[in-house]
C-alpha positions as CSV (number, residue, x, y, z in Angstrom):
1,M,9.5,7.9,-4.6
2,I,7.5,11.5,-4.9
3,V,5.9,12.5,-1.6
4,H,3.1,14.8,-2.6
5,E,1.3,17.5,-0.4
6,W,-2.5,17.9,0.9
7,S,-4.4,19.9,3.4
8,S,-7.7,20.0,4.0
9,E,-10.2,22.6,3.6
10,V,-13.8,21.6,4.5
11,D,-14.6,20.3,8.0
12,S,-17.3,17.7,7.0
13,P,-14.9,14.2,6.6
14,H,-17.3,12.7,4.0
15,D,-16.6,16.0,1.9
16,E,-13.1,16.2,2.2
17,G,-13.0,12.6,1.5
18,V,-15.1,13.3,-1.7
19,R,-12.5,16.4,-2.3
20,F,-9.4,14.2,-1.5
21,G,-10.8,11.2,-3.9
22,S,-11.8,13.2,-6.5
23,H,-8.4,15.3,-6.7
24,W,-6.1,11.9,-6.0
25,S,-8.3,9.1,-8.1
26,S,-5.3,8.0,-10.2
27,Q,-3.4,7.6,-7.7
28,L,-5.8,5.6,-5.7
29,H,-6.8,3.5,-8.7
30,D,-3.2,2.7,-9.3
31,A,-2.6,1.6,-5.2
32,R,-5.8,-0.6,-5.3
33,D,-4.1,-2.2,-8.5
34,S,-0.6,-2.5,-7.0
35,Y,-1.9,-4.3,-3.9
36,L,-4.2,-6.6,-5.3
37,R,-0.8,-7.7,-7.3
38,L,0.9,-7.9,-4.5
39,F,-1.7,-9.8,-2.8
40,A,-2.3,-12.3,-5.6
41,Q,1.7,-13.0,-5.2
42,S,1.1,-13.7,-1.7
43,G,-1.5,-16.3,-2.2
44,V,-4.3,-14.2,-1.5
45,S,-7.6,-13.9,-3.7
46,A,-9.1,-10.6,-4.8
47,E,-12.2,-12.0,-3.0
48,R,-10.4,-13.1,0.5
49,A,-8.6,-9.6,0.3
50,R,-12.3,-8.0,-0.3
51,A,-13.7,-10.3,2.5
52,V,-11.0,-9.1,4.6
53,A,-11.6,-5.2,3.7
54,D,-15.2,-5.6,4.5
55,E,-14.5,-7.1,7.4
56,C,-12.4,-3.8,8.7
57,R,-15.2,-1.7,7.2
58,A,-17.8,-2.8,9.6
59,S,-15.0,-2.4,12.7
60,T,-14.1,1.4,11.6
61,E,-18.1,2.1,11.1
62,T,-18.4,1.4,14.3
63,H,-15.7,2.5,16.7
64,A,-14.4,5.5,14.5
65,P,-17.2,6.4,12.1
66,E,-16.1,10.1,11.6
67,I,-13.1,8.0,9.4
68,A,-15.8,5.6,8.0
69,A,-17.6,8.5,6.4
70,E,-14.2,9.8,4.8
71,F,-13.8,6.6,3.1
72,A,-17.3,6.8,1.6
73,G,-16.8,10.6,0.3
74,M,-13.4,9.2,-0.8
75,A,-15.1,6.4,-2.7
76,E,-17.4,8.6,-3.9
77,G,-14.8,11.0,-5.3
78,S,-12.8,8.5,-6.8
79,G,-15.0,6.3,-8.6
80,L,-13.5,3.5,-6.7
81,P,-15.7,0.8,-4.8
82,L,-16.3,1.0,-1.2
83,T,-14.7,-2.0,-0.4
84,D,-11.9,-0.9,-2.3
85,V,-10.8,2.2,-0.4
86,H,-11.2,-0.1,2.9
87,L,-9.0,-2.8,1.4
88,L,-6.3,0.2,0.6
89,T,-6.7,0.8,4.4
90,A,-6.3,-3.1,5.8
91,R,-3.3,-4.2,3.4
92,T,-2.0,-4.9,6.6
93,E,-4.8,-7.0,8.0
94,I,-5.1,-8.7,4.7
95,L,-1.5,-9.9,4.6
96,A,-1.6,-10.4,8.5
97,R,-0.2,-14.3,8.7
98,M,-0.3,-14.3,4.8
99,T,2.9,-12.9,3.9
100,P,5.0,-10.9,7.0
101,S,6.9,-7.9,5.7
102,M,10.1,-6.2,7.0
103,E,9.5,-2.5,7.8
104,C,11.1,0.3,9.7
105,S,13.1,1.2,12.3
106,T,12.0,3.8,15.2
107,V,14.6,5.5,17.9
108,V,13.6,8.3,20.4
109,H,15.0,10.1,23.0
110,V,12.9,11.5,25.8
111,P,15.5,14.3,27.4
112,D,15.7,14.6,31.4
113,D,14.9,18.5,30.7
114,A,11.5,20.6,30.0
115,T,12.4,20.0,25.9
116,P,10.4,17.4,23.7
117,P,11.1,14.2,22.6
118,R,13.6,13.8,19.4
119,T,12.2,10.9,17.2
120,L,13.9,9.7,13.8
121,Q,12.2,6.4,12.3
122,T,12.5,5.1,8.4
123,W,9.9,3.6,6.4
124,D,10.6,0.4,4.7
125,W,8.0,-1.0,2.2
126,H,8.3,-2.9,-1.1
127,E,10.4,-1.5,-3.7
128,T,7.5,-1.7,-6.6
129,L,4.7,-0.2,-4.1
130,S,3.9,2.9,-3.2
131,N,6.1,4.8,-5.1
132,E,3.4,7.9,-4.8
133,T,2.9,8.7,-1.5
134,V,1.2,12.0,0.5
135,V,1.6,14.2,3.6
136,R,-1.9,14.8,4.3
137,R,-2.8,17.9,6.8
138,L,-6.1,17.8,7.9
139,R,-8.9,18.8,10.9
140,S,-10.3,16.0,12.7
141,T,-13.8,16.2,14.1
142,S,-12.4,16.8,17.7
143,G,-11.0,20.4,16.3
144,A,-7.5,18.6,16.7
145,R,-5.0,19.8,13.5
146,V,-3.1,16.5,12.3
147,V,-0.4,16.0,9.6
148,T,0.4,12.7,8.8
149,F,2.5,10.7,6.0
150,C,0.3,7.8,4.5
151,E,-0.1,5.7,1.5
152,F,-2.9,6.9,-1.0
153,G,-6.1,5.4,0.4
154,Q,-4.5,5.2,4.7
155,P,-6.0,7.9,6.6
156,A,-2.6,8.0,8.5
157,K,0.6,6.4,9.6
158,I,3.3,8.7,11.0
159,G,2.1,11.9,12.2
160,V,1.6,14.3,14.6
161,N,-0.8,16.9,16.0
162,D,-1.0,20.3,17.5
163,R,-2.1,18.6,21.0
164,G,1.7,17.5,21.6
165,V,0.7,14.0,20.6
166,G,3.1,12.1,18.0
167,L,3.6,8.7,16.5
168,H,6.1,6.3,14.9
169,F,4.3,2.9,13.0
170,N,6.1,-0.1,12.7
171,I,4.6,-3.3,11.8
172,L,4.9,-6.9,13.7
173,H,3.7,-9.7,13.7
174,H,1.8,-12.3,15.7
175,R,0.2,-15.8,15.7
176,S,-3.4,-14.1,16.4
177,D,-3.1,-12.1,13.8
178,G,-5.8,-12.8,11.2
179,S,-7.8,-14.5,14.1
180,Q,-10.8,-12.0,14.3
181,A,-12.1,-8.8,12.7
182,G,-10.9,-5.6,14.1
183,V,-9.9,-2.0,13.3
184,P,-7.2,-1.2,10.7
185,V,-4.1,-0.3,12.6
186,H,-4.0,2.3,10.1
187,V,-7.1,3.6,11.2
188,L,-6.0,3.1,14.6
189,A,-3.1,5.6,14.2
190,R,-5.6,8.2,12.9
191,M,-7.5,7.6,16.0
192,I,-4.8,8.4,18.3
193,L,-3.9,11.9,16.2
194,D,-7.1,13.0,16.1
195,R,-8.6,12.4,19.5
196,A,-5.2,12.4,22.1
197,T,-3.7,14.8,24.2
198,S,-1.5,12.5,26.3
199,L,0.2,9.8,26.0
200,A,-1.8,8.1,28.7
201,D,-4.9,9.5,26.1
202,A,-3.0,7.3,23.1
203,V,-2.6,4.4,25.6
204,A,-6.4,4.5,26.2
205,V,-7.5,4.7,22.6
206,A,-5.1,1.9,21.7
207,R,-7.0,-0.4,24.0
208,S,-10.3,0.5,23.5
209,V,-10.9,-1.4,19.9
210,P,-10.4,-4.7,18.6
211,L,-7.5,-5.3,16.6
212,A,-6.9,-7.9,13.5
213,A,-3.1,-7.2,13.0
214,S,-0.3,-6.5,15.0
215,S,2.0,-2.9,15.4
216,V,4.2,-0.8,17.5
217,L,3.1,2.6,17.9
218,T,5.3,4.3,19.3
219,V,4.0,7.2,20.5
220,V,5.6,10.6,21.9
221,A,4.0,13.5,24.0
222,F,4.7,16.8,25.2
223,D,2.9,19.5,27.3
224,G,5.4,22.0,27.5
225,T,7.3,20.9,30.3
226,T,7.9,17.1,30.4
227,P,8.5,15.3,27.6
228,S,7.5,11.1,27.5
229,A,7.5,8.6,25.2
230,A,6.5,4.4,25.0
231,A,6.1,2.0,22.4
232,V,2.8,0.6,22.0
233,E,2.7,-3.2,21.0
234,V,-0.8,-4.0,19.9
235,S,-2.1,-7.0,18.5
236,P,-4.9,-9.1,18.7
237,A,-3.9,-11.3,21.7
238,G,-3.5,-8.3,23.6
239,V,-1.7,-4.7,24.3
240,T,1.6,-4.0,26.0
241,V,2.7,0.1,26.8
242,L,6.7,-0.1,27.0
243,P,7.5,3.4,28.7
244,A,10.7,5.2,28.1
245,R,12.6,6.5,30.9
246,R,13.6,10.3,30.9
247,G,17.0,10.8,30.0
248,R,17.2,7.6,28.1
249,T,16.6,6.3,24.1
250,L,13.9,4.1,23.4
251,A,14.6,1.7,19.8
252,H,12.0,-0.7,18.0
253,T,12.1,-2.4,14.7
254,N,10.1,-5.2,13.4
255,H,9.9,-7.7,16.5
256,F,8.5,-7.9,19.7
257,L,10.2,-6.3,23.2
258,D,8.0,-7.3,25.5
259,A,8.2,-11.0,26.7
260,A,4.6,-12.5,26.6
261,L,3.6,-11.0,23.1
262,A,7.1,-11.8,22.1
263,A,6.6,-15.7,23.1
264,G,3.7,-15.0,20.1
265,E,6.1,-13.8,17.2
266,Y,5.5,-14.6,13.8
267,S,8.2,-15.0,11.5
268,P,8.7,-17.1,8.8
269,Y,10.8,-15.0,6.2
270,E,14.2,-13.8,7.0
271,T,14.3,-10.8,8.8
272,T,16.9,-8.1,9.6
273,S,14.9,-6.7,12.6
274,I,17.5,-7.6,15.1
275,P,20.3,-5.9,13.0
276,R,18.2,-2.8,12.6
277,Y,17.5,-2.7,16.5
278,Q,21.1,-3.3,17.7
279,C,22.7,-0.8,15.2
280,L,20.0,2.1,16.5
281,T,20.7,1.0,20.3
282,D,24.6,1.2,19.8
283,A,23.9,4.8,18.7
284,A,21.8,5.8,21.2
285,E,23.1,8.9,21.7
286,L,23.0,10.2,18.0
287,A,19.1,10.2,18.9
288,A,19.6,12.7,21.3
289,I,21.1,15.4,18.6
290,V,18.5,18.5,18.8
291,D,18.3,19.2,14.9
292,D,16.1,16.5,13.0
293,R,18.5,16.7,10.1
294,E,21.6,16.5,11.5
295,R,20.1,13.2,13.5
296,A,19.3,12.1,10.5
297,L,22.8,12.6,8.7
298,A,24.2,11.4,11.9
299,F,22.5,7.6,11.8
300,G,22.9,7.9,7.9
301,A,26.8,8.1,8.6
302,I,27.4,4.9,10.5
303,P,29.4,2.7,8.1
304,D,27.2,0.1,6.4
305,A,24.1,0.5,8.9
306,P,21.4,-1.8,7.9
307,I,18.7,0.6,8.5
308,S,19.1,2.0,5.7
309,V,17.5,-1.2,3.8
310,R,18.5,-1.7,-0.1
311,A,16.4,-3.7,-2.7
312,R,17.8,-7.0,-3.1
313,A,17.8,-8.0,-6.6
314,D,17.9,-12.0,-5.9
315,Q,14.5,-12.0,-4.0
316,P,11.4,-12.4,-5.7
317,E,9.6,-9.2,-6.5
318,H,7.3,-9.3,-3.3
319,L,9.9,-9.8,-1.1
320,R,12.3,-7.1,-2.2
321,W,12.1,-3.9,0.6
322,E,14.1,-0.7,0.4
323,T,14.0,2.2,2.8
324,K,11.7,4.9,1.0
325,L,11.9,7.6,3.8
326,T,13.6,9.0,7.1
327,V,11.3,10.9,9.0
328,A,11.5,13.0,12.5
329,L,8.6,14.6,14.8
330,D,8.1,17.7,16.3
331,V,5.6,18.1,19.0
332,A,6.5,21.3,20.0
333,V,5.1,22.8,17.2
334,G,3.2,19.8,15.4
335,A,5.4,19.8,12.5
336,M,7.0,16.5,10.7
337,A,10.4,16.8,9.0
338,F,11.2,14.2,5.9
339,A,13.4,12.9,2.9
340,A,12.2,10.5,0.4
341,A,15.5,9.0,1.5
342,A,16.8,6.4,3.5
343,P,19.3,7.9,6.4
344,A,22.2,6.9,4.3
345,D,21.0,8.9,1.3
346,V,19.8,11.8,3.4
347,S,22.6,14.5,2.4
348,T,21.6,14.8,-0.9
349,A,17.8,14.5,-0.8
350,A,15.8,17.6,0.1
351,W,15.0,17.7,4.1
352,R,11.0,18.9,4.0
353,R,9.0,20.4,7.0
354,M,5.2,20.6,7.0
355,S,3.2,22.2,10.2
356,V,-0.2,21.4,11.4
357,R,-0.5,25.0,10.9
358,D,-1.6,26.2,7.4
359,A,1.8,27.2,5.9
360,P,3.3,25.9,2.7
361,I,6.0,23.0,3.3
362,T,9.6,23.9,3.6
363,S,12.6,22.2,2.4
364,S,16.4,22.6,2.7
365,R,19.4,20.9,1.8
């Protein structure tokens, strides 16, 4: 997978969208075509996908007009129809209840001293999809500086801001998914990065919008003296906050941990969520390693660890998942460190770092 980098240079969301869409037009068109193919393989017609995208567009325009303006500029710059830009952002909502996917393992250690949380996540997605992605450095309308990893056409996924807040992102599946129109979960992630200055702020943003699909946003925060973290499980049926205690480690994969929401779990396909969760909790002490690359290497050294997902050739194309990225957040300085590799492969991959500040991306082995 290729991870590109991009830094915004204008303050207007619309103008930044035009600039981004013009520069990355080819990638945006390819992403649209790839997702239409996935939707068709999953039994979702292009007409149905675009209808859901338009519902999500209306919710985004209501609850996040600045992000909607960026999408409008992206459509103008790339030449994609506006509905298709929203289709890329709403891919989770389009697939909800239709083809649940296996995606991501997250672990966070909250120190019991005055140091920031230590985090690590894998991003697992379809083998044939999103093999070009981007880490964006941008300025929000609130004045916050943000760095976020995302697929082309999405406003955010995993990210961190300059106000001491970061978030990891794992997909979940609930029987209420698709039962109402709502803000796409990738838009919610960007809203939190743009607006939150604390864990409480992030939770308030999550509770403030209707949702059409489920995810868990593991939010980490640091105010200079006190680290905090919580798994914020969101779904159309409600939002639950699972805080991490000081000196402890919090893990999350792709099943609900809240008992009430877990009662509505929806997972018709084989999943490795439980083994991956067990792997993280069994190795919880590794999450406390201070250096982010050393942390990733330690998890990668676990023999036969299921968190390094490999595509299975015996599965149909639309059900083959693999780990495409390993990423850690540093909320103390507002930076993201990552490798386009599974944890088991980090030792041979470039370990790159990008800060919210205007500085070139750095890499190391």
